[in-house]
Steps between C-alpha positions, in 0.01 A plus 500: 500500500597168345219296349460125528586465130831684555578286804452184296732632228768586758476150650534343155793729422685398819444134413632551145801708611606237754567262210635741236845659494667683212873507424715697259483229234138401565321810630148522639234635261273692736152617394290777651161597366260773597155567363643709217862397445743208513868514595766233489866484593791259508653490848831358624421403860865427586596865448153641563498689170257540215667407170226603253150636521208543261146631524204583284576870550836449329331291232260785417793738450672255266184441295429869456852554367462214249150599385565872459553486122224248419142561390208392716407210270854362524484528880174303513637227272809459717297472820264238357777286353738504798295339779167326528480629859316821586518765771721467806587137422648602164702774667632254761604260219695782333667592832612137529656520154669829591659363821623195308667720238671702772614177669650379172705821483650403838552141373245357744312199364356338811296655783297399804140624475361685804129564449491727805217321677266547206318201360648367176232615258404806298768768480758306702466198272513719187818669623663161558393376155637815337836452671509133399410579140781756486755243615520496880501160669342432839 
């Protein structure tokens, strides 16, 4: 059963997708968020292929590998200094940085932002800011 809230998001998404199209040089940065996680991917709509993807699940794996040899006080200092954001918004910001780094590896500098029908605020906005801060242009 689809709720009214979901129907509104699908209508917004159709409206956004009618205007946005990604190419090989300027791919579409697509965002999907659930209650717990956030995923993003760069998509070439001409070929119908995903070029790069990133999620907070992947981010957690990377952080645990980096923090394995550090003490708990060092971990806390790093977290406080890195971002003034907290919770899911901070995680979304880091996912934006991660997707931008992966895009740089493929020599992609410019993208078209597809918010996926979500309103541009909260986690979606933080993800976009993280990608911009890491060097992506859109």
